[in-house]
Every structure is written in C-alpha cells, then in structure tokens.
DOLO-785573 format. One record per residue: residue in one letter; x, y, z of N, C-alpha, C, O, CB in turn. Coordinates in steps of 0.02 Angstrom, whole numbers, plus 50000, padded with zeros to 5 digits. Glycine has a CB too. Layout:
! residues N
AXYZXYZXYZXYZXYZ ...
END
This chain:
! residues 107
M504904915550486504344918350450504544920050378504134919450332504084924550485 L505164922050368505374923850301505474917750256505534918450196506014927750304 N505484911750286505534905650246504854902650229504824897150202505954900650282 S504324906250245503654903550230503534903750155503844907750119503104907650268 P503084899450131502954899250058502714905850030502814907349972502444893850043 F502374909950072502134916350047502704920750023502644924049972501744920050102 F503264920750059503824925050040504284921749989504554925149946504224926950101 T504374915149993504834911849947504514910349880504864909849829505084905349977 Q503854909649878503504908249815502964913449805502384911649796503214901049813 F503124919649808502664925149813502084924749764502134927049707503024931549804 L501544921849786500904921749751500974919949677500784923749633500574928349758 K501234914049665501314911749596500644909449567500204907249603501814905949592 M500584910149501500034907249463500344904749398500344908249348499464912549449 S500594898649400500954896149342500554891149300500804888849249501594892849364 N499944889649320499544884949280498804886349287498594890249331499694877649300 Y498414883249245497694884649243497334881849304496804884349323497384881849180 I497594876649335497274873749394497294878749452496804879449488497614867149414 T497844882249459497904887349511497404892949498497084895449545498614890049515 V497354895149436496894900549419496174898449434495784902449460496964902449345 I495994892349418495324889849433495194889849508494664891849531495214882749404 G495684887449546495614887449619495534894349648495124895349694496214884149650 I495904899149623495854906049647495184909049628494874912549668496434910349620 L494954907849567494314910449545493744907449586493264910949602494194908949471 L493784901149603493274898049646493264901349715492734902749743493404890449653 L493854902649743493894906049808493594913049805493224915049849494624906349832 I493764916749753493494923449745492734923249736492374927449764493814927049685 G492494918349698491774917449690491424916149756490884918949768491624911849642 I491714912049798491424910649864491414916849908490934918149943491804904949899 V491954920749906491984926849946491444931749924491104934749966492684930149940 F491354932549858490834937149834490134934549849489684938449862490914938249760 F490044927949847489404925049866489244926449939488674927949956489404917449852 L489734925849982489634927250053489494934750065489094936450108490244925050094 R489814938950027489654946150031488954947550007488604951850035490164950349990 Y488734944049956488044944749931487544942649985487034945949995487944940449867 L487704937150020487264935050075487224940350129486704941150161487504928450104 K487774943750141487774949050192487314954850171486954957650212488484951650204 T487314956550107486874961950083486144959950086485704964150090487064964050012 K486014953550082485324950950087485104950050160484564947350172485264944350050 K485514952250207485364952050278485254944950305484834943850348484744956150292 V485654940150279485644933450306486024933650372486534936950378485974928250256 S485774930050422486064930450489486794927950488486994924050446485654926250539 F487174930450536487884928850540487994921350549488444918450518488214932750598 S487604918150591487694910950603487554906950540487904901950527487244908550660 K487064908950501486924905350438487494906450388487694901850353486254907750408 R487744912550386488304913950340488924910050360489284907550316488464921350338 M489054909450424489644905650447489554898250431490034894950411489754906650523 T488954895650439488834888650423488904887450348489204882550327488134886550446 I488634891950308488704891450235489434891950215489664888150172488284896850199 A489804896450246490524897250230490914890950248491354888850211490814903350268 L490744887950305491074881750325490944876250275491404872750254490844879650395 I490324875450255490144870150207490484871450140490754866950109489384869750199 L490454877750116490774879450052491534878350055491834876150006490624886650033 G491834879950111492554878950119492744871550116493234869750084492794881850184 V492354867350149492484860150146492384857550075492804853750050492024856350196 L491844859650043491714857449974492264859849927492464856149881491044859949951 L492504865949937493044868549895493684864549904494014862749855493164875949910 G493864863149966494464859249980494434852249951494904849849921494594858950054 V493864848949962493774842149935493764842349859494044838049826493124838949962 G493434847449831493394848049759494074849049726494214846049674492944853749740 I494494853149756495154854249728495574847849732495944846349685495514859949766 E495514844249787495884837949792495614832749742496004828849715495834835249864 L494964832849730494674828249681494914829849610494994825349569493904828549683 I495034836149596495304838049531495974834549520496104831749466495394845749526 G496394834549571497044831149566496974823749556497334820749516497464832549627 I496504820649592496394813449585496134811749516496354806849485495904810849638 V495654815749491495384814449424495914815349371495954811349324494794819049410 L496324820549377496854821649328497354815849329497614813849277497214828249341 E497484813249388497944807549394497644801249362497994797449329498114806249467 Q497004800149372496674794349344496644794749267496704789649233495964793649372 L496554800749241496514801749169497204802549137497244803449076496084807649154 N497734802349177498424803449153498494810149118498854810749069498624797749106 M498164815149144498204821949116498484826649168498194827249222497504824349092 D499004829949156499274835449197499314833949271499304838549311498854841449187 S499354827649291499384826149362500044828549392500084830349450499294818649375 S500574828449351501214830849377501184838449389501484840949436501784829149329 I500834842049346500754849349356500374850549421500564854949460500384852649297 Y499854846649432499454847549493499874845849554499894849749602498824843349491 N500194840149554500574837849613501194842049626501364843249683500774830649604 D501524844349573502154848049582502054855549593502434858649631502584847049521 Y501544858449562501484865649564500824868049594500824872149639501554868449495 A500274865549569499614868349586499454867649660499184872249691499074865149545 K499604861949690499464861049762499804866349804499504869349848499674854049785 I500444867549789500834872349827500564879449815500494883349862501574871949809 E500434881049753500204887849737499514889249766499394894649793500194888849661 I499054884449761498384885349788498414886049863498074890249892497924879549767 S498814881849896498864882449969499174889049990498994891650042499264876549998 T499634891749950499924898249966499404903749961499354908050006500504899749918 W499004903649908498474908749900497954908049955497734913149983498144908049832 Y497744901949970497224900950020497484902650090497104905250132496964893750019 S498114901250103498394902950168498444910450178498434912850235499084899750177 L498484914250124498484921550129497844923850164497864927950210498554924850060 L497274921350141496634923150173496554919750241496344922950289496054921250128 G496724913350245496624909650307497044912350364496794913350419496784902450296 N497684913350352498124915950404497944923150422497984925150480498854915550381 G497754926950372497534933850386496924933950431496884938050477497384937550321 F496444929550418495844929150459496014927150530495764930050578495344924250429 L496444922050537496634919850604497004925250643496904925950703497054913450600 Q497434928850609497794934150643497334939850664497444942950716498354936850599 L496824941350623496334946350643495934944150704495794948150748495864947950585 V495744937750706495384935150764495814935550826495574937450880495154927950752 Q496444933750820496904934250877496994941450899497044942850959497594931250859 L497014946050852497074953150868496464955650906496524959750952497174957150804 L495884953250887495264955250922495204951950990494884954751035494664953650879 A495494946150999495424942551062495834945751118495664944951177495644935351052 V496364949351102496794952351154496414957551195496444957351256497414955451121 P496064962351164495714967351205495124964451245494944966951298495454972951161 V494834959151219494264956151253494494952651315494094949851351493884951251208 
END
C-alpha cells in the first residue's frame, strides 16, 4: 500500500492539463451536489454521474490524442498528466469504493 502512486507521487500538479482535469472533476462534483439540492431522484443522479464520468474519462483521453496529433505537449501529457490525473481521480474513486465496502459489512 505504501508503494501506491498516492503515497509516492503525493497529489502532484505539475502541468496545466492536470489542473484542467481536476477542475473538471470538481465541477462535476458540484453539479451533482446542485442536483441533490434540486431534489433530483437518486437513480437519476447516479445515471447522470455515470454518463458524466464516462464523458470525462473519454474527454481527458481525447485531449492526449489531440495534443499528440497537433505535436503539442504530448510528451507532457503522456509522461506526467496521465499519472497525475489518475492519482487525483483514484483518490475519490478508491475512497468511494472503500466507503461502500465499509457500509456493506454491517448489512
């Protein structure tokens, strides 16, 4: 566990692509919280979150492909941004999965 990217590369933000990815994730989280205040049903929010998550993942990967095609900063994306974005996203993803596992034990 101590060799995981979270501990060895503790939440780096070394380029603008990582910052954009993190801001998009934060924007989606706040949008989902807004939907909760508007009393949108849980199943609709989960479906919207699933669709937004897929679009976000595909969009981030498309950024790398476009940068590679345009010969702009593709090495920054491939060498640094992919790892940093996955580290930040795994912080939320792994945390969510561990909370679900924690709730499943008493049930």
